[in-house]
N, C-alpha and C positions, 0 to 999 in steps of 0.2 A: 365222452370221458376226457378228451384233451382239454376242454375248457376249465376243468377243475384243477388241472396242473397250473393254470394261470390265474385262477381266482379261488383261493382257499385260505381262510383265516388261520386254520390249524397249520397248514403248510408254511405260511408266512412266518408264523411264530417259531416253528421248528427250524426253518432255514436261517432265521435271524439269530438263532442261539446255538449254532454249531460252527465249528471252525471251517474256514473256507476250503481247506485241503482235506477235509474228512470225506471219505468215499463210502461206497456201499450204503447209500441212503434209501435204497429202493423200498425196504420195508416201511420206513417212516413215511415216505412219499405215498405208498399205497394206502396206508392207514389214514393219512390226511385227506387224500382224494376220496376214499370211501366215506368219511365223515361229511365232506362237502356235498357229495352226491346224495347221501342219505338225508341230509337236511332238506334238500329240495324234493326228493321223491320218496317220502316216508311210506307211501302206499305200496311200494315195490318190495318183493322179497330180496334178501341179501344176495341170493345167487345171481341176480341180474347184474349188480355192481361187480361182483367177483368175476363173472364171465366176461364182462366188458373190460375189466383190467387185464385178464389173461389174454384176451384178444389183442389189446394194445401191446402188451409185452411181446406177443408172437409177431406182430407186425413190425415192431422196432427191431427185433432180432433178425427177421428175414431181410430187412433193408440195412442191417448193420448200422442202426442209429442208436445213439445214447439217450436214455431217458433224461428229459430236461426241457427247458423252455424253447430251445431251437427246434427240437423234434415236435413239440406241441404246436408251435407256430406253423411249422411246415405242413403238418397233417391238416390243420384247419385251413390253411391257404389252398392246399391241393383239393380239399373237398368242396370249398365254397366259391373260390375265385377263379375266373378264367378270363382270357383276353378276348375281347370283342373288337370290332372295327375301330371303335373310338377309345379303346383302352380297357383296363380291367373292369369287370362287372361280376356280380354274383349270379349264381345259377337261378333262373326263374323258379324252377321246381323246388329249390331249397330256400327260397327267399324268406318264408316265415320262420324257418329254423335259424337262418342267419340273423333275423331280427331278434330272436330270443337270445342268441349268442351275444349280441351287442349290448344286452342289458347286464352282462357280466365281464366282457372282455373288450378292450379297446381295439377298434379295427385298424388303427394306424400301424402298430407293429405287424399285424397280419398282412397288411398291404405292402409293408416294407419287405417282408419275407417273400411274398409273391413276386415282387419286383426282382429279387435275387434269383429265385428258382425258375421263374418263367417270365423273363423280360419281354416287353413288346418290341416292335420294330425299332431299329437303331435311330430312325428319324422321328420317332414319336416321343416327344418330351413328356415326361410324366410328372404330375404334381398330385399330391394327396388331396382328395376331395371327400368330404363327409356329407351325407352317408353314401354308402356304396349301393348302387341300384342294379337290378337285373337289366337285361337288354332284350327288347323285342322290336323289330322294325315297325310293326303296326302301331305300337304305343309311341315310339320315338317320333314317327312321322306325325302323329296326331298332336303331340305336345309341341312340336316345332311349329306346326301350322296354327293351332288353335290356342295353345297355352292353357295354363291352369288358373282356377279361380278360388282363392282362399277366403273362406267365410268365417273361420274360427281358429285364430292363432293368438295366443297370449305372447306379447313381446318379451316379457320376462319368463324365463324357463325355456327359451328357444336356442340358447347357445350350446354347442356340443361340449361334451365332457372333455374331449381332447383339447379344445381351446382353453377351457378352464384349468385343466391340469398344467398346461405350460405357463399360464399366468400364475398359478400357485407356486411353481418352481421359480419363476422370475421374481415374485414378491412374497416369499414365504412368511415374512413377519405380518403382512397384511392378511394373508390367508389364515394364519393362525388366529389373528385377532377376530376375523369374521367367524371362524369356527367357535371361538370362545363366546362370541355374541350369540350364536345359535344355540350353544350349549346351555344357555339360561332356560330354554324352553324344554318342557318335559318330552315333547315330540321328538326333538333332536336327540335327547338321551335314549329314547326308545329305539329310534332308527339305528343309532350306533350300537346299542345292545343287541339288536337283531342281526347286525352284520358282524360285529366283533365285540364281545363283552369286555375286552381289555382296551377298547378304543376310547381314549379320553383326550382332552386338549394336549396334555403332556406327551402322550403316545403319538398323537397326530403330528405334533411339532418335530419329534425325533425322527419319525419315518419320512417326513418331507426332507429333512436334512440328509438322511441316508440316501434317499433317491437322488437328490441334487449332486451329492458327492460321487455316487456311482455313475451318473450321467457324465460328469467331468472325466472320470477315468476311462469310460468306454468310448468317449469321443476321441481321446488320444489313440486308443486301439484302432478305431475306425480310420484314422488318418495315417496309421502306420508309424506313429511316434513312439519311440522306446520309452517305457515307463521308468521313471527314476527309482532308485533302490528303495526309498522310503515308501513309495507307492506299491512297488512290486512285492514288498515284504509284508503286506497286509495279511494278518492272520485270522481276523474275526470281523464280521459285519458291524458289530457294536463299535468298532474303532471309527466308523463313519458317521456316528451320531452327533459329532461336533463339527464345527466349521473348519477346524484344523486337526491335523493328525500328528501325534507325538511319536517320534522315531529317534531312538538313541539320545534321548534327552533334549531333542530339538523339535519345535513345532513347525509344521509345513501346512501351507494353504493350498487348496485345489483350485487352480486357475488355469484354464486351458485356452489356447488360441483356437477360436472357433472357425470352422471352414465356411460359414455363411455369415451374411451381414447381420441377420437378426437371430441371436442365439436361442431365443425361446419361441421361434415361429414353428408352425407345423412342418414347413419345408425343412427347417433345420433338424427337427426330430426325425423326420423321414430320412434325411441325409446320413446322420450318424448311425441309425439303425441298419440301413442298407449296407453301410460301410462295414459294420461289425459282422453282420450276417454273411457278407461276401467273403470276408477273411476267414470265417469259421465254416465255410461251405463243407469242408472235409474233416471237420473236427474242431472242438473248442477247448481251450485250457480249462481245467476243472474249476479253479477259483474264479476266473473271470466269467465263465458261464453262470456260476452260482450268483455272481453279482447281478448279471442280467436278469436272472430268475427273480431275485429279490426285488429288483427295480420294477419288473412287470407285475409282480404280486401287489406291491404298494400302489402302483398306478391303477390297477384294476379294483383295488379296495376303495381308492378315492372315487373311481368311476361309479361304484355302487352307492356312493353317497349323493350322486347327482342324477343317476338314471334308475328309474323304478325297475327293480328286479322282476323277472318273469314269474316268480313265486310269491310276490307281494301283491295282494289284492285289496280293493276297496278305496274309497275316496279318502278316508282317514289316513291310510297308508300313503297315498299320493301326496296329501297335504304335508306330511313330514318332510318330503323332498323340497317343498317350497319354503321350509323354515330353516334349512341348513345354513343359509347365508353364504354358501360357498360360491355362488354365482355373482355375488354382490359386486366385486371388483371388476370382473370381466364385463358385466352387463351395464356398467356406467356409460359405455359407448354403444351406440345402436348401429354403427356402420356395418359391423360384421354380420349382423342379423339380416340386413337388407341384401348384402352381398351373397349370403347363403341362399336366401329366397330366390335370388336371380339365377343361381346355378353357374356352371362352368362355361357355358357358351356365350357367344356375343349377344344373343337375344335372351331376355329373361324367360325362364320356364314358367313363371307366374305372371299372369296379366293383371289380375286384381288381387290386392293383398289388404285384408282388413286386420289391423293389429289392435289387440286389446291392451289396455293399461288400467291400473287402479288409480282413481282420482285421489288427490291429497286433501287433507283437512286444513292446510295452511296455504294461503294465496301464493306466497313466494315459492313454496315447494312445488305447487301445481304449475306455475310458470316455468320453473326450472326443468321440470319433467317434460313439458311440452316442447320447450326449447331443445332439450337433449334429443328427443325423438325426431323432431323435424330437422335439426342440424345433422343428425346421423343419416336421415333420408337424403338431404341435400348433398352430403359427402358421397353417398352412393351414386346419385345422379351425376355428380361431377366426374366420377370415375369413367362414365360412359359418354359424356358430352363435352365437346369443346365449345366454350362460350365465354364471353367477356362479362363476368359476373359483376353485378352492381356492388356487392360486398365480397371481397376476396376472402375475408375471415369473419363471417357474421357473428356478432356478439350478443344478439337479442332476438326474441321472437319476431319482432318487426323486420329486422334485417334478413332473417332467414326467409320470411314470407316474401320480402322484396325479391330475393333470388329465385324463390320457387315460382313467382309470378312470371318470370322470364321463360319458364319451361313450358313447352308444348309437348306433352307426353305422347309419344308415338308408339312404335312397335318394339323398341329396344328394352326399355326399363319397365319394372313393375309399377303399377299405379296404386298409391297408398290411400287408405282411408283409416281413420282412427275411431275406436269405440271404447269410451271409458266404461269399465265394469265396476259397479259398486260391490263392496265386499259384505257377504252375509256373516254375521257373528252371533254367538250365543247371547241370550239375555243375561243381564247382571242381577245380582241380588238387590233387594230393597229398591227397585225401580217403581215409579208411580204406576206404570203398567208395563207388561213385558215388552222389551225392545225399545223402551223410551229413550235410552241413551244412544242406542244404535241409530234410531230414527233422527234424533237430534244431530248426530254426526252426518248422516246421509243428507239431511236438509242443508247443513253447512257446506258439504262438498258440492251439492247441486248449485247452491247460491254462488260459490266461488267459480264453478264452471261457467255459469251463465254470465257472471260479471266479466270474466275473461273474454267470452264470446261477444259480449256487448262492447267491450273496450276495443277489441280487435276483430271486427266482423269477418275479416278474411279467413279466420280460423274455421268458420262454418263450412268452408270448402273441404276441410280435412276431418273435422269431427262430425261424423255422419249420423251417429245413433248412440244409444246407451244399452248397457247390459247389467245384470247382477250375477255375480259368480261366487265361488268358494263352496263350502260344505252346505248343501241344501237342507240337511237336517239341523242346521244351526238357526235358520230363519226361513219363514214361509213366504210364498209368493205375494200374499195379500198385503204384507208390509210395504211392498214396493209399488202397489197400485196407486195410492195418492201421489207418491213421488213421480212416477212415470206420467201421470195425467198432468201434473203441473209442468213437467219438462216439455210435454207435448204442446202445452199452451205457450211455452217459452220459445218454441220454434224447433225443438228436436223432432226430426221427421221419422226416425226409424227406431224400433225396439227389438231386443232379443232378451232371452233369459235362460240361464242354466237350470235345467229341471229334469227330474226322472232319471238321474244318473246313478245315484246310490240311495238306498232307502231301507227302512227297518223291515218292511214287508212289501212284496210286489204290489199289493193293493194300495199301500201308502204312496208308492212311486207313481202309480196311475192317477191316484187322486191329486197328487201335486201338479201333474201336468194339466189335469182338469181345472184345478184351482188357478193355475197360471192363465188359462184361457178365459176363466170367469172374471178374475180380479184385475188383470193387467190390461191396459188399453191397446191391445195388439190389433193392428189394422191390416188391411189387405197388403200382403207382401212382406209382413214382418216375419220373424223367425223365433224358434225355440231351439236351445242347444241340448244335444244328447238324446233325451227322450227314450232312453234304453228301456224303461218300464213298459212302453207300449210296443216294443219290438222283440225282446227276449221271450223265448217260449217258456211256459211254466215249468216244463220238465228240466230244462237247463238251469233255470233259476233255482230250483229246489234241490238239485242233486248234491250240492256240497254243503247244505245247511242242516242244522239239527231239526228234530221233529217239533220243537216248540221254540218260539222267539219271544224276547222281551221287548216291550214297547211301553211308552207312557200312556196313561189313561187318555190324555189329550189326543194322541195319535189314534188310539183305538176308537175313541168316540167319533172322531171326524171320519175315520174309515167306515164305520158302521153306517153313519148317516149317508155317506157317499154311496155305499152299496145299495141301500134302500132306494135312493133317488134314481140310480141308474138302472137297476134291475127290475123295478116294479112294472115297467112297461113290457117285460119279456115274460109271457105266460109260462114258458117252460122253466123259467128261473125264479118265478114269483115266490116260491117257498123260501128261497135264500134271502130275498128282499124282506119278507115277513120276519124271518129269524133275526135278521140284522136290526130291524126296527124294534123288536122286542128287547134285544140285548142293549141297543142304544138307549132306550128309555130307562132301562134298569140302571145302566152306567151313569146316565145323566142325574138320576136321583142321588147317586153316591157323590158325584162331583159337585153338584150344586146344593146338596143337602136339602132336597125338596121334600116338602110335606104334602103338597097337593099334586095331583096327576099332571102329567105333561104329555102331549102327543108328539109323534115323530115329525109331523108337519111344523109344529112350533119349534122343535129343535132345528129343523132345516132353516127356518126363518132366522133363528138366532145365529147360525153359522154363516148365513148369507151376509150378515152384517160385518163379517171379517173384512170385507172390502171397504168399509167406512174408516176414515181416519180416526184413530183412537182418541185424538185430541179434539174431535168434533164436539161442538157445543151440545151438551145434554148427556154425554157419556162420562166425561171426567168432571164436569161441573154442572150446575143447574141451568136449565133452559131460561132464557130471558136475561142472561148475564150481560156484561158489557160487550159491545160489538167488537169483533176482531178488526184490526186495521185492514183497509182495503188492499188486497194484493192478489196474486194469482192463486194463493192458498185459500181465499175467502170461501169459494164454493165448497172446498173440502171441509172447512170448519163448520159450515152450515148444513152439511148433508144430513146429520142425525136430526137436526131441527125439522128438516123437511119430511124425513121419514116418520117422525113422531106425529105428524098430522094425518098419517094414513091410518085407516081403520084396522084394528087388530095388531098394531105394532107396539103397543105399550108394554106388554109382557116380554116379547123378544128383546126390546131395547133394554129393559130392566135386567134381564138375564145376561145379556151381553156385557152390560156394565159390570155385573158381578164377575163375569169371565175375565174381565180386564183388571179389576181393582180389588176384588175380595181376596184377602190373604188365605182364607180357608179353601176357596175354589182354586186359587193358583197352586196351593200345596197339593190338592187333589189332582190337578192337571199333571203335575210333575211325577206323581207316583207311578211305579212300573207294574205291569201285569203280564202274565204269561199268556201267549196266544199260540194256538196250534198252527203249524206251518201250513197245513192243508185244510183250513177251516172252510174254504170254498173249493169246489171242484174246478178242474182245469177249464171246463166249458164256460163257467161263470167268469173266470179270470180273463179268458180270451174275449168274452163278450164286453167286459169292461175296457179292455184294450181297444177293441174295435169301435166302441162308442167314442173314445177319445180321438181315434184316427179320423172318424167321420167329422167331428167338430173341427179338427185342424184342416181337413180338406175343404169343408164348407167355408171356413174363414180365410182360406188361401194362405195359411201360415206354414212356412217351410221348416224343415228340421235340418240343423247343422249336425253332421255326423262325422266324428273322428274315429275311425275303426280301431286303431291301435290303442288309443286312450281307453275306449270302451272295453277292449279285450283285457287290459291290465286292471281296470277298476271293477269290472263286473265279474260274472262267474264263468267266463269263457276260458277254454283251455288253449284256443288258437283262433286266429282271425277267420278261419274258414267256417267257424260256428256263428259268426256275427249275424245280428238280426237285419243288417242292411240287405241281405239276400232275400229275406222274407219281404222286406219293403219293396224290393225290386220286382216281386211277384213271380219269382222262379217257381215252377210247378212243384218241386219237391220241398220247398220251404214255405210258400204261402199257405195260409190257413183259410178255409172257406169263410167268406164274410169279411176278409181284410179289405180295407179301403185304400186305393192308390193315393199316395201323398207325394209332395215335392220334397226331395232329399238333396241337400248340398253336401259337399265334401269339405272337411277341415282337418287340420293336423293337431290342434289343441296346444300342446307344449312339446315342440319337436326335440328339445334338448333332454327333457325328462323321459320321453318315450323313445328316443333315438329313432325318430321317423318323421320325415317332413311330408309335404303334400304329394310330391312325386312318388315317394315310398307308398303312401296310401293308395294312390292310383294303381300302382303296380300290384299291391296286395289284392285289390279287388279283381284286377285282370287275371292274376295267377289263379285265384280261387275259381273264377268263372270258367276258365279254360281247363283247369286240371281236375277240380272236384265235380263241376257240373257239366263238363264235356262240351262247352260252347266253342264254336270256331273262333279264331282270333277276331274276325270281323264282327261276329255276334257279340262277343265279350266287349269289344271296344264300343259298340253302340250302347250297351248297358252302362258302362262306366262313363262314357262321354255325356250321356244324358244327365247323370249326377253332376258332372263337372259343369255342364252348361246351365244347370239350375243355379250354380254359384254365380254365374254371370247375370242371370235373370233376377235373382233375389238378392244381389249385392245391394248394399246401402248406397243408393244413387245420390249424387249431389243434386238436390232439388231447388237450388237457388234460381 
């Protein structure tokens, strides 16, 4: 209940529009908190919220505490935070609940409150560190000895909301500009509408100004500086919506002498918060505590624009957070991200760090991006190494690489590898064939990448492999097959691909994984990202979905052919394969407007051609046309020509050409149909999952698994339901027939999910010990195996 006192849109609006000296607000607060809780837990009866509120009131009365932000912070800190040998930590048993809390409430004020009410030893200097971890000696000893191996982290989206918040206060005009830039997108408007229907660029700007002014006032309070009359006489929060305050006909500006060198650092924020809370230990002035309350509500509303809330599910929802632009200014520099991955100790808690970035379509922007990343990494190394650098302030990629060549990475710092991830996008209208414009852009980005690597071969030490990311329902795996094959010929050694993360139907997700294995040139030791579709149990997937789902005819047709192909070899499931074949043939007649019969085997041949470059000779033009220029793409351009020579391929090639170019077929492909949620029984779904597992195991392709990301994007209520425990083979989770696979650990987007790699390690350890009853030693062996897979399957430097 306490968290809703610190993050409630209704409460923020009400407190912002009443006088600072108005008392007896309990009824308004209760109503606001009820609405905030109801929004998240609509399935619960009202009496649950009412009882929780009554319990809170009783607790505050028994402890002689006033309802407000200080009480809320104190109750949260007392419940979740405790002092361990090396400083404050969260309770291992409550770690998942703490993680959920961090999607709504900034942990920095909570930690400041803990420091006041439960300080550590006098000789223990405390600095704020994000995120807050549990403590278990078994885990800490292992990480210190072996360290962690990160196989799936996007460099953008990794910065904490706390750091971004302070940058927003430091440069409000830049932040408002970035907000306005994001506001152009419908996704940004939807996200703001979900959080606060009144949140617009104008409202956002005013609230940032209010928060900045409150911070200046409370910093004076923290230092024990007497407030001047014009400041002490404030009557209403709206007086703080401008940079100056009008008092008795005169304007005053809020400029405070700050107690720290860097006014907008996290240490500075921690300092003034602890100062204020210490002074208010035995009671706070009504008006000033109201200002703190408004400040925290604005801060936490800002946080929910950067951190995916625990009640927001699905990849589309996640993608809204990538479009807010609010991390833009903070993430221009990469230093803090590498420092965060390192951790608070002398030795980095991460040994191998693979950072993903999106390649650019302009050569100068690509070079600038690579320079920024490598410059940030060098700055991080410089913090831990004393060396006579060849270039004290490197100004180009060449100079940064000169400096990096001086480094022999040992046991102190994290070792970086970079993985460009191409972005999946929806097809545009009136293209020559679906995804033609996207593919043109991908080819351009790949050419720019290879030109840069050819111009500066030393970059091959850092750029180890490629990936394709973003919404998998926007572009299919086969589109990237020709691209990846050409990149492999160009010298790219490693490949991975985001797949099976979010899907219109579980079968569609399993098929996408199967398509990635069929159409991408994945080799021994390559990886796939997420693969939730072959881990989540059918029961968990179905429980929050309606009885029927809408999907395009294209998706439905491909799913049906996939079902036939995979289940026909299972005698006990053969009838489902036969039903799928019959429906697929019927649907194909609709899509292709066929007048003559077609067999399911011919349909399978048609869709096997999806792995052929659409621009291959004989698909978009006539066979025997002018020869393509000799290049690494030549084999891709000639693939259809070679297929045409094979017996029985004439009709499949003709139908696939229609699939790509016929306006009527493309219109039919895009039409939606209703599909029953349970049109296949669970045993058939599991069989499809296990078939894909077997293919991955046979190919020695590993899975990159980020548990918190999957929990937020999929249908899980909590990380303890996550499918990684099924993949680990735990007796109560594994299903008969499951195939052991190699699983690596990843954090995905630490800033958006408020969880880094060490957090993920602790999540797994906590669930194994508390839910499954494993001893600490047994749990560590399980999680350590996943971590060690990250070392084994990391993208090695193969020079």
